[in-house]
SEZATOR-751141 format. One record per residue: x, y, z of N, C-alpha, C in turn. Coordinates in Angstrom, 3 decimals, decimal comma, always signed. Atoms other than C-alpha are relative to their C-alpha. Example, Ala and Ser with C-alpha at 12.3 -4.5 7.8 and 13.67 -1.06 7.14 Angstrom:
! residues 2
{mikol {+0,890; -1,190; +0,000}; {+12,300; -4,500; +7,800}; {+0,900; +1,200; +0,000}}
{mikol {-0,820; -1,190; -0,060}; {+13,670; -1,060; +7,140}; {-0,770; +1,090; +0,730}}
***
This chain:
! residues 239
{mikol {+0,836; -1,192; +0,000}; {+0,000; +0,000; +0,000}; {+0,880; +1,255; +0,000}}
{mikol {-0,711; -1,271; +0,014}; {+1,374; +3,401; -0,985}; {-0,892; +1,080; +0,584}}
{mikol {+0,737; -1,088; -0,622}; {+0,320; +6,403; +1,105}; {+0,436; +1,333; -0,593}}
{mikol {-0,368; -1,362; +0,359}; {+0,187; +10,035; +0,116}; {+0,668; +0,712; +1,170}}
{mikol {-0,511; -0,665; -1,196}; {+0,851; +11,191; +3,692}; {+0,171; -1,027; +1,109}}
{mikol {-0,199; +0,771; -1,228}; {+2,339; +9,472; +6,744}; {+0,230; +0,994; +1,129}}
{mikol {-0,132; -0,869; -1,168}; {+1,886; +11,248; +10,084}; {+0,598; -0,808; +1,143}}
{mikol {-0,743; +0,719; -1,033}; {+4,342; +10,200; +12,793}; {-0,076; +0,755; +1,311}}
{mikol {-0,049; -0,580; -1,336}; {+4,153; +10,794; +16,539}; {+0,748; -0,921; +0,933}}
{mikol {-0,681; +0,844; -0,974}; {+6,319; +9,584; +19,393}; {-1,009; -0,621; +0,961}}
{mikol {+1,037; +0,518; -0,893}; {+3,161; +9,130; +21,509}; {-1,315; -0,186; -0,757}}
{mikol {+1,372; +0,032; +0,484}; {-0,323; +7,923; +20,626}; {-0,690; +1,305; +0,424}}
{mikol {+0,746; -1,258; -0,126}; {-2,473; +11,101; +20,319}; {+0,785; +1,230; -0,439}}
{mikol {-0,755; -1,155; +0,499}; {+0,384; +13,392; +19,149}; {-0,575; +0,507; -1,322}}
{mikol {+0,489; -0,383; +1,327}; {-0,936; +13,360; +15,593}; {-1,394; +0,600; +0,089}}
{mikol {+1,370; -0,499; -0,124}; {-4,564; +13,832; +16,616}; {-0,010; +1,443; +0,491}}
{mikol {+0,010; -1,322; -0,613}; {-3,767; +16,881; +18,722}; {+0,450; +1,097; -0,957}}
{mikol {-0,667; -1,064; +0,749}; {-1,742; +18,724; +16,104}; {-0,144; -0,055; -1,511}}
{mikol {+0,007; +0,100; +1,464}; {-2,267; +17,428; +12,559}; {-1,203; -0,741; -0,566}}
{mikol {+1,101; +0,829; +0,507}; {-5,505; +15,437; +12,326}; {-0,939; +0,783; -0,912}}
{mikol {+0,836; -0,791; +0,894}; {-7,455; +18,298; +10,767}; {+0,594; +0,086; -1,393}}
{mikol {-0,692; -0,029; +1,293}; {-4,857; +18,528; +8,005}; {-0,156; -1,328; -0,724}}
{mikol {+0,209; +1,319; +0,610}; {-5,131; +14,783; +7,414}; {-1,418; -0,118; -0,556}}
{mikol {+1,390; +0,056; +0,452}; {-8,921; +15,062; +7,179}; {-0,211; +0,850; -1,246}}
{mikol {+0,126; -0,876; +1,168}; {-8,641; +17,953; +4,723}; {+0,504; -0,697; -1,258}}
{mikol {-0,571; +0,647; +1,180}; {-6,424; +15,947; +2,399}; {-0,746; -1,286; -0,367}}
{mikol {+0,835; +1,168; +0,308}; {-8,552; +12,818; +2,724}; {-1,225; +0,414; -0,805}}
{mikol {+1,153; -0,509; +0,753}; {-11,478; +14,920; +1,475}; {+0,362; +0,312; -1,444}}
{mikol {-0,482; -0,232; +1,367}; {-9,338; +15,651; -1,596}; {+0,379; -1,303; -0,700}}
{mikol {-0,293; +1,298; +0,602}; {-8,908; +11,919; -2,222}; {+1,380; -0,539; +0,319}}
{mikol {-1,331; +0,468; -0,382}; {-5,466; +11,566; -0,631}; {-0,113; -1,084; +1,073}}
{mikol {-0,034; +1,042; -1,019}; {-4,577; +8,533; +1,463}; {+1,023; +0,363; +1,071}}
{mikol {-0,946; -0,275; -1,074}; {-2,905; +8,807; +4,848}; {+0,030; -1,144; +1,002}}
{mikol {-0,174; +0,968; -1,068}; {-1,550; +6,568; +7,560}; {+0,638; +0,670; +1,200}}
{mikol {-0,510; -0,539; -1,252}; {-0,388; +7,058; +11,134}; {+0,991; -0,988; +0,596}}
{mikol {-1,027; +0,829; -0,623}; {+2,691; +5,783; +12,943}; {+0,300; +0,542; +1,391}}
{mikol {-0,371; -0,321; -1,378}; {+3,115; +5,836; +16,732}; {+1,317; -0,706; +0,298}}
{mikol {-1,307; +0,613; -0,237}; {+6,748; +5,274; +17,643}; {+0,046; -0,756; +1,313}}
{mikol {+0,034; +0,681; -1,300}; {+5,994; +4,280; +21,243}; {-1,438; -0,331; +0,354}}
{mikol {+1,334; +0,360; -0,494}; {+3,062; +2,838; +23,169}; {-0,493; +0,975; +1,053}}
{mikol {+0,398; -0,974; -1,016}; {+2,970; +5,826; +25,534}; {-0,028; -0,582; +1,394}}
{mikol {+0,060; +0,754; -1,251}; {+3,790; +3,540; +28,439}; {+0,370; +0,794; +1,244}}
{mikol {-0,355; -0,809; -1,165}; {+5,119; +6,324; +30,682}; {-1,093; +0,990; +0,381}}
{mikol {+1,087; -0,927; -0,299}; {+1,850; +8,258; +30,632}; {-0,596; -0,247; +1,373}}
{mikol {+0,571; +0,106; -1,345}; {+0,304; +8,989; +34,034}; {-1,327; -0,736; -0,007}}
{mikol {+1,344; +0,578; +0,078}; {-3,152; +7,893; +32,910}; {-0,042; -1,095; -1,060}}
{mikol {+0,178; +1,087; +0,959}; {-4,208; +4,721; +31,145}; {+1,152; -0,993; +0,023}}
{mikol {-1,029; +1,027; +0,171}; {-2,105; +1,743; +30,090}; {+0,299; -0,116; -1,484}}
{mikol {-0,256; +0,197; +1,430}; {-0,438; +0,775; +26,805}; {-1,147; -0,704; -0,717}}
{mikol {+1,109; +0,733; +0,616}; {-3,335; -1,602; +26,145}; {-1,202; +0,920; -0,219}}
{mikol {+1,117; -0,942; +0,133}; {-5,956; +1,080; +26,797}; {+0,284; +1,009; -1,101}}
{mikol {-0,342; -1,007; +0,993}; {-4,107; +3,609; +24,686}; {+0,007; -0,581; -1,409}}
{mikol {+0,034; +0,645; +1,317}; {-3,769; +1,107; +21,818}; {-1,439; -0,097; -0,511}}
{mikol {+1,404; +0,085; +0,389}; {-7,541; +0,568; +21,818}; {-0,545; +1,378; -0,359}}
{mikol {+0,436; -1,363; +0,290}; {-8,127; +4,320; +21,931}; {+0,566; +0,487; -1,332}}
{mikol {-0,631; -0,401; +1,259}; {-5,671; +4,881; +19,085}; {-0,708; -0,630; -1,194}}
{mikol {+0,727; +0,674; +1,080}; {-7,499; +2,314; +16,960}; {-1,354; +0,663; -0,244}}
{mikol {+1,291; -0,669; +0,129}; {-10,822; +4,036; +17,660}; {+0,167; +1,354; -0,666}}
{mikol {-0,251; -1,302; +0,599}; {-9,363; +7,429; +16,785}; {+0,331; -0,123; -1,485}}
{mikol {-0,337; +0,218; +1,408}; {-7,876; +6,095; +13,528}; {-1,240; -0,297; -0,822}}
{mikol {+1,263; +0,289; +0,691}; {-11,329; +4,785; +12,611}; {-0,792; +1,282; -0,223}}
{mikol {+0,718; -1,272; +0,128}; {-12,890; +8,194; +13,263}; {+0,604; +0,846; -1,115}}
{mikol {-0,687; -0,804; +1,007}; {-10,281; +9,862; +11,064}; {-0,022; -0,621; -1,392}}
{mikol {-0,029; +0,686; +1,290}; {-10,458; +7,236; +8,325}; {+1,392; -0,306; -0,488}}
{mikol {-1,374; +0,327; +0,384}; {-6,758; +6,380; +8,371}; {+0,037; -1,332; -0,742}}
{mikol {-0,140; +1,248; +0,741}; {-5,759; +3,741; +5,846}; {+0,717; -1,055; +0,828}}
{mikol {-0,764; +0,922; -0,831}; {-3,385; +2,214; +8,383}; {+0,510; +0,756; +1,212}}
{mikol {-0,671; -0,561; -1,169}; {-2,033; +2,826; +11,873}; {+0,890; -1,090; +0,578}}
{mikol {-0,949; +0,957; -0,553}; {+1,087; +1,105; +13,158}; {+0,657; +0,587; +1,245}}
{mikol {-0,686; -0,399; -1,226}; {+2,904; +1,189; +16,504}; {+1,320; -0,746; +0,088}}
{mikol {-1,311; +0,605; -0,184}; {+6,621; +0,586; +16,999}; {+0,276; -0,219; +1,491}}
{mikol {-0,353; +0,310; -1,387}; {+8,395; -0,527; +20,182}; {+1,134; +0,884; +0,503}}
{mikol {-1,000; -0,948; -0,499}; {+10,643; +2,517; +20,631}; {-0,438; +0,458; +1,389}}
{mikol {+0,421; -0,275; -1,377}; {+10,665; +3,231; +24,394}; {-0,485; +1,436; +0,193}}
{mikol {+0,536; -1,307; -0,359}; {+8,531; +6,115; +25,619}; {+0,946; +0,675; +0,995}}
{mikol {-0,810; -0,774; -0,932}; {+10,695; +8,780; +27,251}; {+1,469; -0,359; +0,029}}
{mikol {-1,371; +0,470; -0,162}; {+13,846; +6,671; +27,320}; {+0,683; -0,273; -1,335}}
{mikol {-0,563; +0,314; +1,310}; {+14,469; +6,489; +23,580}; {+1,219; +0,871; -0,291}}
{mikol {-1,191; -0,696; +0,470}; {+17,743; +7,511; +21,972}; {-0,013; -0,059; -1,519}}
{mikol {-0,053; -0,057; +1,462}; {+18,300; +8,550; +18,368}; {+1,145; -0,882; -0,489}}
{mikol {-1,014; +0,975; +0,377}; {+20,209; +5,391; +17,484}; {-0,260; -0,515; -1,415}}
{mikol {+0,234; +0,622; +1,298}; {+20,731; +3,668; +14,123}; {-1,113; -1,038; +0,054}}
{mikol {+1,029; +1,031; -0,119}; {+18,512; +0,844; +15,377}; {-1,399; +0,620; -0,040}}
{mikol {+1,319; -0,631; -0,013}; {+15,596; +3,180; +16,089}; {-0,311; +0,683; -1,329}}
{mikol {+0,235; -0,604; +1,313}; {+16,054; +5,075; +12,824}; {-0,384; -1,071; -1,014}}
{mikol {+0,320; +1,082; +0,936}; {+15,977; +1,755; +10,947}; {-1,445; -0,463; +0,151}}
{mikol {+1,398; +0,387; -0,210}; {+12,619; +0,913; +12,530}; {-0,936; +0,949; -0,746}}
{mikol {+0,810; -0,981; +0,714}; {+11,189; +4,122; +11,098}; {+0,195; -0,137; -1,506}}
{mikol {-0,287; +0,153; +1,427}; {+12,910; +3,608; +7,739}; {-0,786; -1,163; -0,598}}
{mikol {+0,766; +1,152; +0,508}; {+11,238; +0,204; +7,359}; {-1,446; +0,394; -0,304}}
{mikol {+1,382; -0,442; +0,227}; {+7,829; +1,868; +7,695}; {-0,068; +0,962; -1,181}}
{mikol {-0,023; -0,932; +1,130}; {+8,750; +4,664; +5,288}; {+0,101; -0,746; -1,325}}
{mikol {-0,166; +0,767; +1,238}; {+9,871; +2,149; +2,672}; {-1,185; -0,927; -0,263}}
{mikol {+1,184; +0,854; +0,155}; {+6,811; -0,004; +3,304}; {-1,147; +0,775; -0,656}}
{mikol {+1,166; -0,765; +0,451}; {+4,282; +2,777; +2,640}; {+0,344; +1,099; -1,006}}
{mikol {-0,475; -0,907; +1,037}; {+6,373; +5,144; +0,452}; {-0,812; +1,304; -0,081}}
{mikol {+0,793; -1,235; +0,016}; {+4,620; +8,391; +1,487}; {+0,724; +1,130; -0,727}}
{mikol {-0,571; -1,185; +0,640}; {+5,143; +11,566; -0,529}; {+0,287; +1,095; +1,032}}
{mikol {-0,146; -1,003; -1,051}; {+4,721; +13,756; +2,566}; {+0,015; -0,702; +1,350}}
{mikol {-0,041; +0,510; -1,370}; {+5,676; +12,982; +6,154}; {-0,190; +1,159; +0,968}}
{mikol {+0,231; -0,973; -1,063}; {+4,358; +14,931; +9,136}; {+0,637; -0,535; +1,274}}
{mikol {-0,797; +0,434; -1,152}; {+6,616; +14,784; +12,203}; {-0,301; +0,847; +1,230}}
{mikol {+0,138; -0,731; -1,251}; {+6,681; +15,891; +15,826}; {+0,570; +1,418; -0,097}}
{mikol {-0,444; -1,390; -0,048}; {+7,331; +19,529; +16,750}; {+1,511; +0,091; +0,174}}
{mikol {-1,447; -0,194; -0,084}; {+10,872; +20,840; +16,402}; {+0,462; +0,240; +1,431}}
{mikol {-0,255; -0,130; -1,437}; {+10,761; +21,842; +20,074}; {-1,346; +0,128; +0,689}}
{mikol {+1,294; -0,007; -0,675}; {+8,078; +21,582; +22,728}; {+0,193; -0,124; +1,503}}
{mikol {-0,023; +0,178; -1,458}; {+7,191; +21,464; +26,426}; {+0,453; -1,402; +0,379}}
{mikol {-0,387; +1,387; -0,262}; {+7,536; +17,665; +26,374}; {+1,318; -0,269; -0,723}}
{mikol {-1,304; +0,177; +0,657}; {+11,219; +16,866; +25,706}; {+0,023; -1,116; -1,034}}
{mikol {+0,050; +1,067; +1,002}; {+10,289; +13,708; +23,769}; {-0,267; +0,538; -1,397}}
{mikol {+0,474; -0,444; +1,304}; {+8,757; +15,753; +20,977}; {+1,126; +0,520; -0,876}}
{mikol {-1,105; -0,522; +0,787}; {+11,815; +17,686; +19,842}; {+1,022; -1,064; -0,346}}
{mikol {-0,958; +1,075; +0,275}; {+14,089; +14,644; +20,173}; {-0,545; -0,937; -1,066}}
{mikol {+0,608; +0,872; +1,010}; {+11,642; +12,546; +18,179}; {-0,012; +0,667; -1,363}}
{mikol {+0,030; -0,721; +1,276}; {+11,375; +15,254; +15,511}; {+1,308; -0,171; -0,751}}
{mikol {-1,298; +0,158; +0,655}; {+15,099; +15,029; +14,803}; {+0,177; -1,425; -0,508}}
{mikol {-0,148; +1,393; +0,393}; {+15,053; +11,240; +14,725}; {-0,860; -0,329; -1,222}}
{mikol {+0,915; +0,248; +1,121}; {+12,055; +11,162; +12,376}; {+0,512; +0,636; -1,293}}
{mikol {-0,497; -0,693; +1,191}; {+13,517; +13,738; +9,995}; {+1,253; -0,673; -0,549}}
{mikol {-1,203; +0,699; +0,456}; {+16,848; +11,924; +9,883}; {-0,364; -1,315; -0,674}}
{mikol {+0,439; +1,255; +0,614}; {+15,065; +8,647; +9,140}; {-0,540; +0,248; -1,404}}
{mikol {+0,520; -0,330; +1,333}; {+13,283; +10,339; +6,208}; {+1,137; +0,191; -0,993}}
{mikol {-1,140; -0,189; +0,894}; {+16,667; +11,325; +4,770}; {+0,699; -1,324; -0,276}}
{mikol {-0,748; +1,246; +0,173}; {+18,446; +8,027; +5,375}; {-0,797; -1,057; -0,757}}
{mikol {+0,835; +0,955; +0,731}; {+15,498; +6,114; +3,916}; {+0,259; +0,063; -1,501}}
{mikol {-0,286; -0,144; +1,419}; {+16,609; +7,434; +0,530}; {+1,381; -0,465; -0,415}}
{mikol {-1,350; +0,464; +0,320}; {+20,100; +5,942; +0,730}; {-0,017; -1,487; -0,352}}
{mikol {+0,025; +1,377; +0,508}; {+20,538; +2,773; -1,317}; {+0,794; -0,956; +0,883}}
{mikol {-0,897; +0,897; -0,734}; {+23,333; +1,380; +0,857}; {-0,479; -0,323; +1,424}}
{mikol {+0,623; +0,395; -1,274}; {+21,165; +1,301; +3,988}; {-1,044; -1,058; -0,319}}
{mikol {+0,881; +1,118; +0,320}; {+19,478; -2,096; +3,799}; {-1,015; -0,232; +1,111}}
{mikol {+1,062; +0,430; -0,902}; {+16,165; -2,937; +5,406}; {-0,791; -1,093; -0,696}}
{mikol {+0,715; +1,161; +0,529}; {+13,899; -5,934; +4,978}; {-1,460; +0,061; +0,425}}
{mikol {+1,420; +0,034; -0,337}; {+10,133; -6,354; +4,844}; {-0,313; -1,230; +0,846}}
{mikol {+0,404; +1,087; -0,897}; {+8,141; -8,869; +6,893}; {+0,290; -1,379; -0,589}}
{mikol {-0,302; +1,274; +0,653}; {+8,882; -11,608; +4,327}; {+1,502; -0,199; -0,207}}
{mikol {-1,445; +0,124; +0,131}; {+12,623; -10,972; +4,453}; {+0,564; +0,533; -1,299}}
{mikol {-0,470; -0,568; +1,255}; {+12,832; -9,201; +1,102}; {+0,635; +1,371; +0,238}}
{mikol {-0,641; -1,309; -0,114}; {+15,138; -6,217; +0,688}; {-0,964; +1,076; -0,501}}
{mikol {+0,876; -1,092; +0,392}; {+13,139; -3,004; +0,582}; {+0,732; +0,983; -0,920}}
{mikol {-0,566; -1,035; +0,850}; {+13,692; -0,388; -2,101}; {+0,124; +1,301; +0,785}}
{mikol {-0,176; -1,290; -0,665}; {+14,979; +2,994; -0,985}; {-1,209; +0,893; -0,291}}
{mikol {+1,095; -0,952; +0,204}; {+12,416; +5,772; -0,566}; {+0,255; +1,241; +0,845}}
{mikol {-0,116; -1,258; -0,736}; {+12,719; +9,418; +0,393}; {-1,235; +0,846; -0,282}}
{mikol {+1,173; -0,860; +0,215}; {+9,605; +11,553; +0,935}; {+0,381; +1,302; -0,711}}
{mikol {-0,232; -1,267; +0,686}; {+9,262; +14,667; -1,187}; {+0,074; +1,167; +0,976}}
{mikol {+0,036; -1,104; -0,960}; {+8,577; +16,827; +1,865}; {-0,181; -0,541; +1,410}}
{mikol {+0,149; +0,308; -1,421}; {+8,869; +16,671; +5,654}; {-0,424; +1,282; +0,701}}
{mikol {+0,509; -1,154; -0,737}; {+6,810; +19,059; +7,788}; {-0,172; -0,374; +1,468}}
{mikol {+0,132; +0,228; -1,439}; {+6,735; +19,422; +11,580}; {-1,230; +0,730; +0,532}}
{mikol {+1,173; -0,641; -0,588}; {+3,380; +20,026; +13,236}; {+0,373; +0,648; +1,334}}
{mikol {-0,227; -0,721; -1,250}; {+3,246; +22,428; +16,177}; {-0,865; -0,623; +1,091}}
{mikol {+0,711; +0,695; -1,075}; {+2,265; +20,902; +19,511}; {-0,381; +0,960; +1,123}}
{mikol {+0,479; -0,795; -1,125}; {+1,818; +22,405; +22,965}; {+0,597; +1,407; +0,009}}
{mikol {-0,666; -1,297; -0,010}; {+4,376; +25,218; +22,767}; {-0,433; +0,823; -1,210}}
{mikol {+0,530; -0,840; +1,071}; {+3,136; +28,158; +20,702}; {+1,132; +0,528; -0,877}}
{mikol {-1,028; -0,408; +0,945}; {+5,805; +28,228; +18,004}; {-0,624; +0,835; -1,113}}
{mikol {+0,472; -0,768; +1,152}; {+5,508; +30,673; +15,113}; {-0,013; -0,903; -1,227}}
{mikol {+0,060; +0,924; +1,140}; {+4,278; +28,641; +12,125}; {+0,637; +0,585; -1,251}}
{mikol {-0,454; -0,389; +1,329}; {+5,934; +28,743; +8,729}; {-1,151; +0,002; -0,997}}
{mikol {+1,251; -0,046; +0,766}; {+2,533; +27,948; +7,222}; {-1,099; -0,622; +0,834}}
{mikol {+1,155; +0,574; -0,697}; {-0,948; +27,068; +8,409}; {-0,939; -0,616; -1,024}}
{mikol {+0,959; +0,695; +0,853}; {-3,633; +24,800; +7,000}; {-1,401; +0,231; +0,555}}
{mikol {+1,391; -0,238; -0,391}; {-7,311; +25,743; +7,121}; {-0,690; -1,342; +0,233}}
{mikol {+0,683; +1,264; -0,326}; {-9,182; +22,913; +8,892}; {-1,430; +0,243; +0,459}}
{mikol {+1,305; -0,393; -0,551}; {-12,446; +24,719; +9,603}; {-1,090; -1,056; -0,188}}
{mikol {+1,093; +0,977; +0,150}; {-14,853; +22,148; +8,063}; {+0,227; -1,310; +0,741}}
{mikol {-0,346; +1,287; -0,602}; {-13,042; +19,301; +9,822}; {+0,361; +0,104; +1,482}}
{mikol {-0,454; -0,195; -1,366}; {-12,400; +20,793; +13,250}; {-0,760; -0,891; +0,985}}
{mikol {+0,785; +0,800; -0,964}; {-15,222; +18,975; +15,037}; {+0,384; -1,477; -0,065}}
{mikol {-0,458; +1,388; +0,104}; {-14,100; +15,608; +13,675}; {+1,369; -0,155; +0,631}}
{mikol {-1,300; +0,006; -0,670}; {-10,566; +16,446; +14,804}; {-0,193; -0,141; +1,509}}
{mikol {+0,219; +0,057; -1,445}; {-11,872; +17,047; +18,330}; {-0,585; -1,348; +0,423}}
{mikol {+0,547; +1,332; -0,295}; {-13,835; +13,797; +18,213}; {+1,121; -1,035; +0,048}}
{mikol {-1,121; +0,946; +0,015}; {-10,643; +11,932; +17,336}; {+0,876; +0,163; +1,237}}
{mikol {-0,769; -0,243; -1,224}; {-8,841; +13,565; +20,276}; {-0,705; -0,612; +1,203}}
{mikol {+0,751; +0,480; -1,159}; {-11,589; +12,693; +22,734}; {-0,210; -1,506; -0,019}}
{mikol {-0,010; +1,472; -0,007}; {-11,399; +9,057; +21,610}; {+1,000; -0,516; +1,023}}
{mikol {-0,966; +0,370; -1,033}; {-8,428; +8,987; +24,004}; {-0,594; +0,343; +1,368}}
{mikol {+0,757; -0,291; -1,224}; {-10,768; +8,839; +26,982}; {+0,870; -0,040; +1,251}}
{mikol {-0,855; +0,099; -1,188}; {-7,992; +7,905; +29,398}; {+0,874; +1,235; +0,176}}
{mikol {-0,958; -1,098; -0,033}; {-5,976; +11,015; +28,551}; {-0,626; +1,375; +0,154}}
{mikol {+0,565; -1,337; +0,091}; {-8,362; +13,912; +28,070}; {-1,279; +0,136; +0,813}}
{mikol {+1,091; -0,337; -0,913}; {-11,294; +15,547; +29,800}; {-1,238; -0,864; -0,216}}
{mikol {+1,272; +0,705; -0,018}; {-14,315; +13,479; +30,708}; {-0,712; +0,384; +1,294}}
{mikol {+0,698; -0,436; -1,211}; {-17,008; +14,682; +33,169}; {+0,030; -1,031; +1,124}}
{mikol {-0,007; +1,054; -1,028}; {-16,955; +11,307; +34,938}; {+1,396; -0,494; +0,324}}
{mikol {-1,368; +0,455; -0,220}; {-13,179; +10,997; +34,935}; {+0,430; +0,134; +1,454}}
{mikol {-0,456; -0,002; -1,385}; {-11,603; +10,115; +38,273}; {+1,496; -0,279; +0,109}}
{mikol {-1,429; +0,301; -0,032}; {-7,983; +9,459; +37,299}; {+0,786; +1,239; +0,417}}
{mikol {-0,871; -1,093; -0,421}; {-5,023; +11,587; +38,349}; {+0,003; +1,119; -1,037}}
{mikol {-0,039; -1,142; +0,906}; {-4,940; +15,085; +36,905}; {+1,375; +0,144; -0,645}}
{mikol {-1,239; -0,280; +0,731}; {-2,323; +15,926; +34,275}; {-0,175; +1,340; -0,715}}
{mikol {+0,138; -1,272; +0,715}; {-1,569; +19,082; +32,249}; {-0,972; -0,035; -1,174}}
{mikol {+0,893; +0,083; +1,160}; {-3,810; +17,770; +29,446}; {-1,359; -0,617; +0,332}}
{mikol {+1,220; +0,737; -0,328}; {-6,662; +16,134; +31,388}; {-1,178; +0,898; +0,371}}
{mikol {+1,079; -0,891; -0,408}; {-8,682; +19,204; +32,388}; {-0,779; +0,556; -1,177}}
{mikol {+0,816; -0,607; +1,050}; {-11,491; +20,857; +30,450}; {+0,686; +1,217; -0,591}}
{mikol {-0,671; -1,177; +0,520}; {-9,298; +23,931; +30,128}; {+0,940; -0,345; -1,152}}
{mikol {-0,866; +0,384; +1,106}; {-6,979; +21,972; +27,838}; {-0,800; -0,128; -1,294}}
{mikol {+0,857; +0,093; +1,182}; {-9,837; +21,231; +25,435}; {-0,332; +1,408; -0,501}}
{mikol {+0,251; -1,391; +0,380}; {-10,708; +24,933; +25,488}; {+1,243; +0,610; -0,654}}
{mikol {-1,265; -0,490; +0,558}; {-7,024; +25,693; +24,816}; {+0,173; -0,481; -1,439}}
{mikol {-0,145; +0,538; +1,346}; {-7,052; +23,416; +21,754}; {-0,831; +0,816; -1,002}}
{mikol {+0,847; -0,788; +0,893}; {-9,938; +25,368; +20,253}; {+0,568; +1,404; -0,179}}
{mikol {-0,555; -1,348; +0,086}; {-8,379; +28,730; +21,091}; {+1,255; +0,027; -0,867}}
{mikol {-1,233; +0,067; +0,777}; {-5,057; +27,668; +19,592}; {-0,313; -0,102; -1,496}}
{mikol {+0,380; +0,139; +1,409}; {-6,727; +26,601; +16,340}; {-0,541; +1,314; -0,548}}
{mikol {+0,496; -1,308; +0,439}; {-8,437; +29,988; +16,190}; {+1,148; +0,986; -0,217}}
{mikol {-1,156; -0,885; +0,155}; {-5,115; +31,795; +16,687}; {+0,736; -0,305; -1,306}}
{mikol {-0,652; +0,366; +1,256}; {-3,525; +29,839; +13,822}; {-0,816; +0,468; -1,210}}
{mikol {+0,873; -0,334; +1,129}; {-6,537; +30,651; +11,628}; {-0,112; +1,497; -0,254}}
{mikol {+0,269; -1,441; +0,140}; {-6,673; +34,387; +12,247}; {+0,748; +0,657; -1,167}}
{mikol {-0,693; -0,681; +1,104}; {-3,939; +35,435; +9,762}; {-0,583; -0,299; -1,379}}
{mikol {+0,569; +0,325; +1,310}; {-5,750; +33,661; +6,919}; {-1,515; +0,194; -0,014}}
{mikol {+1,415; -0,382; -0,076}; {-9,202; +34,835; +8,064}; {-0,943; -1,186; -0,193}}
{mikol {+0,932; +1,118; -0,092}; {-10,745; +31,422; +8,658}; {-0,265; -0,250; +1,476}}
{mikol {+0,374; +0,227; -1,400}; {-12,109; +29,888; +11,849}; {+1,003; -0,860; +0,745}}
{mikol {-0,918; +0,920; -0,658}; {-9,727; +27,007; +12,616}; {+1,127; -0,396; -0,950}}
{mikol {-1,143; +0,422; +0,821}; {-6,248; +26,053; +11,381}; {+1,010; -0,741; +0,872}}
{mikol {-1,132; +0,655; -0,655}; {-3,207; +23,947; +12,242}; {+1,292; +0,591; -0,550}}
{mikol {-1,252; -0,620; +0,388}; {+0,359; +25,255; +12,178}; {+1,122; -1,000; -0,177}}
{mikol {-1,120; +0,883; +0,313}; {+3,511; +23,687; +10,768}; {+1,284; +0,808; -0,136}}
{mikol {-1,330; -0,551; +0,238}; {+7,240; +24,387; +10,707}; {+0,718; -0,854; -1,032}}
{mikol {-0,781; +0,713; +1,009}; {+9,726; +23,418; +8,020}; {+1,478; +0,175; +0,301}}
{mikol {-1,449; -0,098; -0,109}; {+13,437; +22,690; +8,094}; {+0,598; +0,478; -1,320}}
{mikol {-0,436; -0,429; +1,329}; {+13,734; +23,385; +4,354}; {-1,068; +0,900; -0,591}}
{mikol {+0,960; -0,954; +0,552}; {+12,116; +26,362; +2,642}; {-0,831; -0,652; -1,098}}
{mikol {+0,833; +0,606; +1,037}; {+9,114; +25,110; +0,636}; {-0,234; +0,969; -1,164}}
{mikol {+0,377; -0,814; +1,149}; {+8,146; +26,334; -2,833}; {-1,486; -0,144; -0,277}}
{mikol {+1,414; +0,080; +0,374}; {+4,698; +27,014; -4,264}; {-0,115; -0,002; -1,514}}
{mikol {+0,215; +0,062; +1,439}; {+3,281; +26,360; -7,697}; {-0,274; +1,365; -0,609}}
{mikol {+0,254; -1,360; +0,447}; {+1,945; +29,872; -8,064}; {-0,483; +0,820; +1,195}}
{mikol {+0,325; -0,887; -1,105}; {+1,188; +32,888; -5,906}; {-1,466; -0,053; +0,398}}
{mikol {+1,427; +0,059; -0,295}; {-2,568; +32,287; -6,101}; {-0,344; -1,149; +0,950}}
{mikol {+0,204; +1,046; -0,992}; {-2,126; +29,211; -3,894}; {+0,057; +0,554; +1,424}}
{mikol {-0,214; -0,583; -1,319}; {-1,270; +31,533; -0,994}; {-1,164; +0,877; +0,406}}
{mikol {+1,088; -0,832; -0,526}; {-3,836; +33,185; +1,241}; {+0,594; +1,211; +0,718}}
***
């Protein structure tokens, strides 16, 4: 299966929080997308890896993802090693996405920035012929380098290099986030409080999307950063 877009997050729910509206927008244009969680989120205060896996599957169904995979890179304790990069490269070569969406370049959670570097490096090394990886049947995979790598903005309010209008898809985005019942606000929730478990965090998500949207005069948007200056087909593509 070849994907148009692969969205990667170090934790389950990273993609939903920051890039799911963009995925929905492109799915409405007929593009295919998949999701890759590098860890099981096992260090999270709330829930368990098993609960979060079930929630991630439910969220992927809401979004209409063509595929969602989870690697065994350790939550919190991961290092940007050749072994971990190879795990990501195998997925890149398996699905051959044209665009990859990665964790934020820097963020409140230290995992996010470290994962962003590892993911971006894997996208580059995936295009090198002399790095060998094998599929599930033991066959050598062909090299593949995405055409573009973009970093979604997460909790920290970074200045975006571009924003994507997600207004028609914002409510579905929020539905996909709230599929993670163990992590986010629920009126009957009794688990330990975290920085993302209160109702104020849900309100923050809406306010943040409105802030990203204001410069382009829409209601809701998501913001992205780039490591390489992107080009446009023509000036009329810009708002």
